[in-house]
N, C-alpha and C positions, 0 to 999 in steps of 0.2 A: 399499235398499243404496246407491243412488247417493248420498243424502245423508251415509250413514256414510262412504263413500270420500272425498267432499268434505271432510267434517269432519276425517278423518285426515289428509289431505293439508294442510289449514289448520294442524292442530296440529303437524305436522312443520316447516312453514315457519315458524311462529312460535318453534320450538325453535331452528331453524337461525339465525334472525334473532338470537335472545338469545345463541347462542354466537358466531357470526361477525360480527354487525352487518351482514350482507348488503352489504358495501362502504360502510358508513357512514362519515362524516367522522372520528369519534371513533375507530374501528377502524383506519382508514388512519393516523391520527396516532399512534396507540399503537404502530404498526409500527416507528417511529423511536424509539430509546432510546440515551442517552448523553449526552456533553458535547462542545461545540464551544468551543475556546479561541482567543481572539484578544488581541493586545497592540499598542500603538503610538500613533499620533497622538492627542493631547489634543484637537485640533480637531474630530475625528471622534466625540467622546463622544456629542453630541446624536443624531447619525444611528445610532450603534451601539445606544445605549439604546432607541430607537424601534424599529429593526428586531428587536432581541432580543426585546423584549416581544411584538411582533405574531408573530414567529415562533414564540415558546413557547406562545402562546395556541393556534395551530394545531397544535402539537406538544408536548403536555403531558409527553412522555416524555423531551424533550430539555431540557438545561441549557445556556444560552449564557453563558460567562463572558468579561469583557472587562477588561483592564488598561490604563491610560492612561499609558504610560512614554514618549511620544515616538517619532515616526517611526523614527529611527534604531535606538533600543533595540528597538523592536517587530520591525523587520527582522532584527536580530540574533538575537532570540528564535526567529524563524522559521528562520533558518539553522541554528540549534543544535538545532532540533527540539522545542523546548519548548513551542510552540504550533501550532495549526493553521493560523492566518492571522496575518499581519503587517500592521498598518494604517499607511498612509503618506499624509500630505497633500502628496505631491509625487510626481513620476514617479521610477521607480527608476533608481538610478545603474548604470553599466555594471559596476562591481564587484560589486554586489548580484544583478545578473542572471547574472553569471558563477557566482555561488554557487548557482544553480539557482532562484532566487526569480522567480516569474512575475507580471508587473503585470496586474492585473484592475481596470479602472477602473469603479467602481459609481456615482459621481456626480461633477459637477463644481460647484466652489466658487468664490466671489469672494473676494479678500482685501480687506477694507475698511481704509482709513486712517483713524483716528479722532482726534479731539482733544476738549478739555473743552469743556462747554456755553457757557462765557463767552468763548470765542474767536470773534473777528468773521470770520475766514476761512472761506470756503465751498468754494473751489475752488483747486487747486493744479496746477502743470504737473508732469510726470514728471521733468523736469530739476531742478527745484527741490527736488522730494521727494528726488531723489537726493542733491543736495547738503545738505539738512538731515541725512540719515543718515550721510553722510561727514564732517560737521563744518564744511562750507564756509559754510553759512548757520546762524547761531546765535541770531538774534532774529527774532520775528514781524514786526518793522517792516521787514525786508528784503524780505518779500513782501506788503506792503500791510496787514499786521496792526497790532496794538498794540506798543508798545515793552515787549516781555516776552521773557526768555530762553526758548529752546525747550528742552524737557526731552524727550530722545530715549529712548523706551521700546522694547524689543525682546524677542524670544524668546531662549531659552538655545540654546547651540550643539547641533546634532543635532535641533533642531525642524524638522519639515516645513514649517510656516508660514514660519519664518526663512529656510530654504533656497530656497523658492519665491520669497519677496519679494525676496531679495538677487539671485537669478539674474534675475528679470524686471526689475529695476531696473538689473541690471549693476553691482552694488556689492558682489560676494560677497567676504567677508574684509575689506572696507574701511569698515565701519560704525563709527562712534564713539557708542556706547550709553552713556546715563547709568545705565541699569538693564537687565539682562537677567533676565526672569521665566520661570517653568517651565511656565505653562499659559495657555491662552486667556483663561479667566476672571480670572487674575491680571493680565494686560495691560489688560483692559476696567475692572477696578476701579481699577487704578493711574492710568489716563488720566483717567477719571471724576472722580478726587479730587485732581488735580495741576494746578494753574494752569500753562498753558503747553505742557502734555504732549502728545506725538504718539505714536501706536502702530499696530500693525496687528493684525488679528484676522479670523477667519473671518467672512464676511458674514452668516451665518445667526445669529450670537449679538449682533450690533449691536442695542442698544436706547435707549430715551429718555435713558439717562444721559450719553450722548456724542453728538458730531457726526460723522457720516461724510461725509467729503470727496469732492467730484467730482475727478476726475484728467484733466486735459487737457479739462475741460468735460463730461466724461462721469460720469453716475451708475453706480453698480455694481448694475445690474439684470439680470434674467435675459435680457431681450430684447437688452441691450447686450453681455452676456457671449456668448449665442449668436451673435450678428452679429460678434463678435470685436472689438468697438469699445473694451471696457474692458480696460485693459492687465493688471490684476492678477487673473489667475484661474489655477486650478490643479486637478489631479485629486485625488479621493479614491480611493485604491487600496486593495484588499484582496488582499494578496499570498500566493501559495501557493507551497510547495516543489514545483515542477512543475506541469503543466497542471491545470485543474479536473477534467477527465476521470480524472486519476490518482489523484484524492483519495477518502477513504473516503465511504460513503454519507451520513453526517451533512453533510459538507462539501459534497458536491455538492447535498444538499438545500437547504442554505443559500444557495447561489448560484442555485438554480433558483428560490427563493422571491424573491430580490432581483430577479431578472429578470422575475418574474410581474407582472401588473397590480397585485396587492395591494402587492408590494414597491415598484414604482415609485410607488405612491400615497403610501407611508411617506416615500419620499425627497422628494417634493414638498412634503409636509406640514411637513417640517423646514427647508424653505426652500432645498434644494439643486436642481440641474439634472440631469435625465435625460442621459447621454451620448448623443450622435448617432450 
């Protein structure tokens, strides 16, 4: 009789496991269903793609969609209620906060100043960098380089990278751009292929096709950024309409994942810095 009771209990437990998963990871993940929508900064593409892929692996019932429309456009979409999250590669402006947008900093990024690989300059002062972008310095020989015109490349109006770069250098609305491009990748490619070019991009996308300049003798590294020694750094913001605690369950789960050990590991792997 005892063996029959044990067998019956075992069978019942197996049936319960099959139906409920007894708290299994798959069962918990399946409890979340729906879509999370984000729009905004092109500089945050690498981060968003990595986070989306990892989050959806853990939550197969959820779809994360991201549009890379620029920081300003993303925040406008958030204010209009057409997306759950507005991505901005800069801090929120007073007017945006007044509209109800809440600034949630998920990572810290450095802005790298890049030049083409044939340029002999390796270091630039922040003062001279500002003068290049305002048109006061127009040839590399004025700062110790070759006799070559400087081709000033920047981002389009509304770009979070442009806003942060100009504000940090104190050259807001005073830049003399030769070209204004609409994405981080476009700036990288243009500088790499243009003799005498200079541009600015998110630190995590810099590769062997360009040279990243020191600024005031300081390299753009995590250590220097956390120490506050590197001038050009900015927040990566995932803004919400109201506090995170006021959002739907999917958005709450998204931010919980970002703040988890797994989420922080994703942020580090794409070359960004965890906010302190």
